[in-house]
N, C-alpha and C positions, 0 to 999 in steps of 0.2 A: 526492587524492594518490597518486602513483605511487611504486612502488619499483623499483629497479633490479634487474634479474635477472641473476645471475651465472651464467658458464659459456656454452659455446657450445651451438648447437642439437644438434650431434652429441653432446656431453656429456650433455645433458638426457635425449637420447632413450636414451643407454646406461644412465643412472641411472634404474632403475624408481621411485625415491622421489621423483623430481621431478614437479611438476605444471606443466602448461601453464595459463596463464589460463582457457581454457575448462574444463578439469577442476576448477579452483578454484571457478569458479561452479557447476558441477553438484554439487560437494561441498557447497556452502552451499545447495543446494536450488533453484537458478535454472535456467531454461531460457534458451537462446542464441535470441534473435530469433525467437520463435514466430510462425508465420504464422496464416492464418484456420483452418488445420486442419479435420479432419472428424470424426468419432468423438465418443464421449461425453466431455463435459466435466465436471471436478470441480465440486461445489457452491461452493467458495470460490475466487475468482480474485483473486490479489494480483499488481500489477505491481511490479517492482523495477528498480533501475537507478541511475546515477549521478544527482547532484543536476543539475537543469537539463534532463533528459531528456524533460519533459514528460508525467509519469505523471498527475499531476491534471488537466492539459489534456485528456488522452485521456479520462479517466472522464467529465468534464464533456461533452465532445464526443459520446460515445457515448450518454449519457443524454438529450442534447438531440435525438439523431436517434430515440430511441424514446419509447413512452409507458409505460414501465414505471414503476410506482409505487416511489419509493425514500425512504429516511430514513436519517438519519446525519449525517455531518460532513465537510468539507473543511479541509485546512490551506492557508492562502494567505499569501504574501509581504506584508511591509508595506515599501515603498520610499518614499524621500523624495529627489526629484531624480535618481532613477535608481538611487539606492544603497539595497542592502537593509538595512533596520534592525532586522528582526524578523519575527515571523509570527503570525497570527491564526487563530482556530479559527471557521469559519462553518459552521452547521447548516444542512441543507436546509430547516430550518423558518425560516430567517431571523435565528437568533440568533448574535451575535458577541461574541468576547472575545479580548484579546491574550494569546497562548500565550507568547511570548518576545520580549524586545526588549534592545538594547544598553544601553538606560536604565533598565531595570527594577532593583529592588532585591529580590533574593531570593537564597537560599542555594544554588540550583541553578544550574549553568552547563554549557552545552554550546558549544563553540567560544567565540566573543565573546558569545553570548547568553545572558542571564539567563532562566530558565524558570519561569513561574508555574504550578506544579502545582496550585494551588487552583483556576485557570481551568479547567484539564483536568477536575477533579473536579466543577466547578460546571456546565460546558458540554458537554464532549465526552462524559463518561461517561452522564450522563442522555440524551443524543442517542442513544447506542448502546442503552441500556436500553429508551428508548422505541421504537425501531426494531424490537428483538425482539418487542415485544408488537403490532407493527402488521403488517398484510399488505404484502407487497412486498419489495423488495431492501434490504439492509444495506449501507450505504456507510461505510468506515472509511478515511479519508486522513489521517493516515497511521499505521502502527505503526512508529514511528521512536525514535530515541534519546531526543528530548525527551519523547515521550509515555510511553515506558516508564519515566520516572522516577515515574510515579504507579502506585502498588500497585492502586488502584482501577480505573484504565485497564486494567492487565493482566487483572484479573479480569473486566471487562466484555468484552474481546476473547475470552476463553476462554469465557465464557457465550454469546457470539454464535455462536460456532463450534459449541458444543455443542447449540444451539438447533435445530439441523437446517435452517436458513434459508439462502438463497443470499446471499453476500457479495461485494462487489466493493471492492476497496480497493489501497493500496500498503503496501510493507513496505520496510524498509532493507535495502541491499545488503550492507553490512559485517557481519562477524560479531557476533553477540550472542546470548548463551545463551537468551533468551526468544524472541528473533525466529528463531532457528535451529530453536527446538523446534516454533514455528508452521508454519514452512515443511516440516518434516518430516511433519506430520500427513497421514494418507491422503487426508482430503477436501479438501486445499489443493493448488492448482496456482499455481505462481508463473511469471511470463513476464518475461524481462528486456529492458527498453525501451532502444533506442537511438534517435538522432535518424534513423537510416537505415531502422529497421524499423517506424517508427510507424504508417504505412498498413497494414501487415499485421497489427500488434496491434490497431488498431482494428477491423479486420475480424473478428479472433478475438472481440473483446469483444461486437460486434454480434450474431454468431452466438450467443454464449453467453446475451446478453439475449433473443434470440428463443426460446430455450428457455424462459426465465422466463415470456415473454408466453404461450407455449403451454400451460405449466403453469397459469398464472392463468385462461386461458380454458377449460381443461379444469375446473378447479375451480368456475368459475362456472356451467357447463352441468350439474354434477352434482347 
């Protein structure tokens, strides 16, 4: 959903209190269309952006091109005849559960979807906790408004970040107290994904995953 911005460009420039969209994104801890980059990357890499920008697809594509061991979960759409009716949790170990659906009967609702927080606690949370105990990359897709309805999920995300392990995931773009705090953490780097910069973001993820392979090889040889 977009909001009309009042005033002319000259008025905004003169008014130091006004923010451009790019400034708003940076204030929320997001990066504009990061490319492959060189330099040291942070331990937690979270993709953010508008719905439908392909964040989950980028993670899947990057993991498919590498041999990095990974554990955790994805959030995938449930569609019937092309129409989106909900979302499901799919762990990298193959376990599935419905996260949200238009026809669920639960007290929790986001937009037109009813959210099953018990499914989060039963499937997504154990997937994160198990990933912390295993060697390899932790995948958390996503840290979003639905998932953050679960207190156990929030605790698992914090525990994963505090574990010192590398994490690849997605996080909501809109302001949210918990999500904004995660974005501000020093070990977290967020990358704003658009349809136009997907190729550059994929290169960045692959470079970041290559660092993970190098660390794994070094540990194996020690």
